[in-house]
C-alpha positions as CSV (number, residue, x, y, z in Angstrom):
1,M,-64.6,53.7,-18.8
2,H,-64.9,51.2,-15.4
3,E,-65.4,53.8,-12.1
4,P,-65.0,51.9,-8.3
5,R,-67.3,50.6,-5.6
6,L,-67.2,53.0,-2.3
7,N,-67.5,50.4,0.4
8,H,-66.5,50.4,3.8
9,V,-64.9,48.7,6.6
10,Q,-65.0,49.6,10.6
11,C,-61.7,49.9,12.5
12,L,-60.4,50.2,15.9
13,D,-59.0,53.5,17.0
14,S,-57.7,54.3,20.6
15,R,-61.2,56.2,21.5
16,G,-63.8,54.0,19.9
17,L,-64.1,52.9,15.7
18,H,-63.6,54.7,12.7
19,G,-65.2,54.0,9.4
20,M,-62.4,53.3,6.8
21,A,-63.0,53.9,3.1
22,Y,-62.1,51.7,0.5
23,W,-62.8,52.3,-3.5
24,E,-62.6,49.0,-5.2
25,W,-63.0,48.1,-8.7
26,G,-62.9,44.4,-10.6
27,D,-64.6,41.2,-10.0
28,A,-65.4,41.4,-6.2
29,A,-64.9,37.0,-6.0
30,N,-61.8,37.3,-7.8
31,P,-59.3,35.3,-5.4
32,K,-56.1,37.6,-6.5
33,V,-56.5,40.6,-5.0
34,L,-53.9,44.0,-5.6
35,V,-54.4,46.1,-2.9
36,C,-53.0,50.4,-3.4
37,V,-52.3,52.6,-0.9
38,H,-51.0,56.1,-1.0
39,G,-49.1,58.9,0.0
40,L,-49.6,61.0,3.4
41,S,-52.0,63.6,2.4
42,R,-53.3,61.7,-0.9
43,Q,-55.6,59.4,-1.0
44,G,-57.3,56.3,-2.9
45,R,-58.0,57.4,-6.2
46,D,-54.9,58.2,-7.3
47,F,-54.6,54.7,-8.5
48,D,-57.5,55.0,-10.4
49,T,-55.3,54.7,-14.0
50,L,-53.2,51.7,-12.6
51,A,-56.6,50.3,-11.1
52,R,-57.8,50.2,-14.9
53,A,-55.0,48.6,-16.2
54,M,-54.7,46.3,-13.5
55,L,-58.5,45.3,-13.0
56,G,-58.8,42.5,-15.8
57,E,-55.9,40.4,-13.4
58,Y,-57.3,41.3,-10.3
59,R,-59.8,42.6,-7.6
60,V,-57.7,46.2,-7.4
61,V,-58.3,47.8,-3.3
62,C,-57.7,51.4,-2.8
63,P,-58.1,52.6,0.5
64,D,-58.1,56.5,2.1
65,V,-56.0,55.8,5.0
66,A,-57.8,57.4,7.7
67,G,-58.5,61.1,8.0
68,R,-58.3,61.5,4.1
69,G,-61.0,60.8,1.5
70,Q,-64.5,59.4,2.0
71,S,-62.6,57.8,5.7
72,D,-63.2,59.4,9.5
73,W,-61.7,61.3,10.7
74,L,-60.0,60.4,14.1
75,A,-60.9,61.8,17.5
76,D,-57.5,61.5,18.6
77,P,-54.0,63.4,16.0
78,M,-51.7,61.1,17.6
79,G,-53.8,58.1,15.8
80,Y,-52.5,59.1,12.1
81,Q,-49.1,56.8,12.8
82,L,-47.6,54.1,10.5
83,P,-48.5,51.3,13.9
84,A,-52.1,52.5,13.9
85,Y,-52.3,52.4,9.4
86,V,-51.0,48.7,9.5
87,A,-53.7,47.8,12.1
88,D,-56.5,49.2,10.2
89,M,-55.2,47.5,6.8
90,V,-55.2,44.0,8.5
91,T,-59.4,44.7,9.8
92,L,-59.6,45.8,5.9
93,L,-57.5,41.6,4.6
94,A,-60.4,40.5,7.0
95,R,-62.9,42.4,5.9
96,L,-61.9,41.2,1.8
97,N,-61.2,37.6,3.0
98,A,-57.9,37.7,1.3
99,Q,-56.0,35.0,1.8
100,T,-52.3,36.7,-0.2
101,V,-52.3,40.2,-1.6
102,H,-50.0,41.8,-4.3
103,W,-49.1,46.1,-2.7
104,V,-48.2,48.9,-4.5
105,G,-47.7,51.4,-2.4
106,T,-46.9,55.0,-2.7
107,S,-44.6,56.7,0.4
108,M,-46.5,56.6,3.0
109,G,-48.0,53.6,1.4
110,G,-45.5,52.2,0.9
111,L,-44.8,52.2,4.7
112,I,-47.5,50.7,5.5
113,G,-46.6,47.8,3.3
114,L,-43.9,47.6,4.9
115,G,-44.5,47.2,8.4
116,L,-47.3,44.4,6.7
117,A,-44.8,42.5,5.0
118,S,-42.6,42.5,7.8
119,L,-44.5,40.4,9.9
120,P,-44.7,37.1,10.7
121,K,-47.1,35.1,8.2
122,S,-47.6,38.6,6.6
123,P,-50.3,38.1,3.3
124,I,-48.1,40.1,0.8
125,G,-47.2,38.0,-1.6
126,R,-45.3,40.5,-3.8
127,L,-44.8,44.4,-2.4
128,V,-44.1,47.3,-4.8
129,L,-42.0,50.4,-3.2
130,N,-43.0,53.1,-5.0
131,D,-40.2,55.7,-4.2
132,V,-39.7,55.3,-0.1
133,G,-37.7,53.4,1.9
134,P,-36.6,53.9,6.0
135,T,-34.2,56.2,5.4
136,L,-36.7,59.5,4.5
137,R,-35.1,62.7,4.1
138,P,-35.0,65.2,6.7
139,E,-35.2,68.2,3.7
140,A,-38.3,66.4,1.8
141,I,-39.9,66.4,5.4
142,A,-39.6,69.8,5.9
143,R,-40.7,70.6,2.2
144,I,-43.9,68.8,3.4
145,G,-44.7,69.6,7.0
146,A,-44.5,73.5,5.0
147,Y,-48.4,72.9,3.4
148,L,-49.3,69.6,5.7
149,G,-52.9,70.9,7.4
150,L,-52.6,74.4,5.8
151,P,-55.8,75.7,5.4
152,L,-56.6,76.6,2.3
153,H,-59.5,77.7,-0.4
154,W,-60.0,77.5,-3.7
155,A,-63.2,79.3,-5.8
156,T,-62.3,76.6,-8.7
157,L,-61.3,72.7,-8.9
158,E,-58.9,75.1,-12.0
159,E,-57.6,77.1,-8.9
160,A,-57.3,74.4,-7.2
161,A,-55.5,72.8,-9.5
162,D,-52.9,74.7,-10.1
163,Y,-52.0,74.9,-6.2
164,M,-51.6,71.4,-6.0
165,L,-49.2,71.4,-9.1
166,S,-47.6,74.3,-7.0
167,I,-46.6,71.5,-4.3
168,S,-46.4,68.5,-6.6
169,Q,-43.3,68.8,-8.9
170,G,-41.7,66.0,-7.8
171,F,-44.8,64.2,-9.7
172,G,-43.2,64.5,-12.9
173,T,-45.3,65.2,-16.3
174,H,-48.7,64.8,-17.2
175,T,-51.9,66.0,-19.3
176,R,-53.9,69.1,-18.1
177,E,-56.6,66.7,-18.3
178,Q,-54.4,63.9,-16.0
179,W,-53.8,66.4,-13.5
180,L,-57.8,67.8,-13.8
181,A,-58.4,64.0,-12.4
182,L,-55.6,63.3,-9.8
183,T,-56.7,67.5,-8.5
184,R,-61.0,66.4,-8.5
185,P,-60.7,63.6,-5.3
186,M,-58.2,65.6,-3.8
187,L,-61.1,68.5,-3.0
188,K,-64.0,68.8,-0.8
189,A,-66.9,71.7,-1.2
190,D,-66.7,73.7,1.4
191,G,-69.6,77.1,0.8
192,A,-68.9,78.3,-2.9
193,G,-66.0,76.5,-3.0
194,F,-62.7,74.0,-2.3
195,K,-60.5,73.1,0.4
196,P,-58.1,69.9,0.9
197,H,-60.2,66.3,1.4
198,Y,-57.5,65.7,4.4
199,D,-58.1,66.2,8.7
200,P,-55.3,68.8,9.0
201,Q,-54.4,66.5,12.0
202,I,-53.0,64.3,10.4
203,A,-49.6,66.9,10.8
204,V,-50.0,66.9,14.7
205,P,-47.8,64.0,14.1
206,F,-45.7,65.3,12.2
207,R,-44.7,68.2,13.5
208,A,-44.4,66.5,16.8
209,M,-41.8,64.3,15.5
210,T,-38.0,65.7,17.1
211,P,-34.9,63.5,15.9
212,E,-34.7,61.2,18.7
213,L,-38.1,59.9,17.6
214,A,-37.2,59.9,13.6
215,S,-33.9,58.1,14.6
216,A,-36.2,55.4,16.4
217,G,-38.4,55.3,13.9
218,E,-35.4,55.1,11.2
219,A,-34.4,51.9,13.3
220,A,-37.4,50.0,13.8
221,L,-37.8,50.3,10.2
222,W,-34.5,49.4,9.0
223,K,-35.0,45.9,11.1
224,G,-38.8,45.7,9.3
225,Y,-37.8,45.3,6.0
226,D,-34.9,43.7,7.1
227,A,-37.4,40.5,8.3
228,I,-38.9,41.3,4.1
229,R,-39.2,37.6,2.7
230,C,-41.1,38.4,-0.1
231,P,-40.6,39.9,-3.9
232,T,-39.9,43.6,-3.6
233,L,-39.7,45.8,-6.5
234,L,-38.2,49.3,-5.6
235,L,-39.8,52.3,-8.0
236,R,-37.9,55.1,-7.2
237,G,-37.9,59.2,-9.7
238,A,-34.2,59.8,-10.7
239,D,-34.6,62.7,-9.3
240,S,-36.4,62.1,-5.7
241,D,-35.7,64.6,-2.4
242,L,-37.1,61.3,0.1
243,L,-35.3,58.3,-1.5
244,T,-31.8,59.1,-2.3
245,R,-29.5,56.5,-4.7
246,D,-27.8,55.9,-2.3
247,I,-30.5,54.2,0.4
248,A,-32.2,52.8,-3.0
249,L,-29.3,50.7,-3.7
250,A,-28.5,49.8,-0.2
251,M,-32.4,48.4,-0.2
252,T,-31.0,46.5,-3.4
253,Q,-28.7,44.6,-1.1
254,R,-30.4,44.7,2.1
255,G,-33.6,42.1,3.0
256,P,-35.4,41.5,0.2
257,K,-33.0,42.9,-1.9
258,A,-35.4,44.6,-3.9
259,Q,-35.4,45.2,-8.0
260,L,-34.6,48.8,-8.2
261,H,-36.3,51.0,-10.9
262,E,-35.6,54.6,-12.0
263,F,-37.4,57.2,-13.6
264,A,-36.4,59.6,-15.0
265,D,-37.5,63.5,-14.6
266,V,-39.4,62.7,-11.9
267,G,-38.8,63.2,-7.7
268,H,-41.6,62.2,-5.3
269,A,-43.4,60.2,-6.8
270,P,-43.9,58.8,-9.5
271,M,-47.8,58.8,-10.2
272,L,-48.6,56.0,-11.6
273,V,-50.5,57.3,-14.3
274,V,-48.5,57.5,-17.2
275,P,-48.4,54.8,-19.3
276,Q,-44.2,53.7,-18.9
277,Q,-44.9,53.8,-15.6
278,V,-48.1,51.5,-15.5
279,A,-46.2,48.8,-17.7
280,V,-43.1,48.5,-15.0
281,V,-45.8,47.9,-12.5
282,R,-48.0,45.6,-14.9
283,E,-45.0,43.9,-15.4
284,Y,-43.5,42.7,-12.1
285,L,-47.0,41.8,-10.8
286,L,-47.9,40.1,-13.5
287,G,-43.9,38.4,-14.2
288,P,-42.9,35.1,-13.6
């Protein structure tokens, strides 16, 4: 079983520097680079299964976005926002010496990819947006906000896995073994048990969002999406409460005119662990 290498890169923020961790798979000299970026409360080990499937063709890099996993927590919680995350990824790509990359982003990781792909001279050559678009349903935002940043503690891995499952019904069906593998990196040792791996302060800017700010953010994301020029695949859980079918269809008509693939019996978001989901991503990234 292949295991990743853990590396760190220093990134600039409003209060100084913070270290961003990234998990690297495959040949470090391979010029073909695939960057996989996780969702709001997740971390880079979510992509272990996909990375193992792709490391024969790519150098696969899976960052822990600031405040998550093995990365440093920010001194200023208002730094937990998309423009800062995009800037961190530019620093990461410089460290990797990657001229062009392929990008898989789940939820927040997709929005970071959208932001980077929309820039003139963007290094992203092929983009996969996993269950996210410029318009986010407020019901889903409220659902996520209900558990984000809670002071949680679990006595055992099994107890933590059961809790994670209770808030992650949209991820679809996984075996217990797959679910435990998705849960382990989500935990930090805390006394005799475990707590969540992320800085609870990532919830601060999330909770500070007003309807006016949300509307301005949506307009900016659509403007960014319309500026994307690289081939784009849009994945959607058919039962997603974050990305509606109408928005997904609009994304096939605008900007990069994304190719849409929906997964039945999955909500927000497909975890790219089950073989069918991995196969769709693999075929797209390696296809003509």
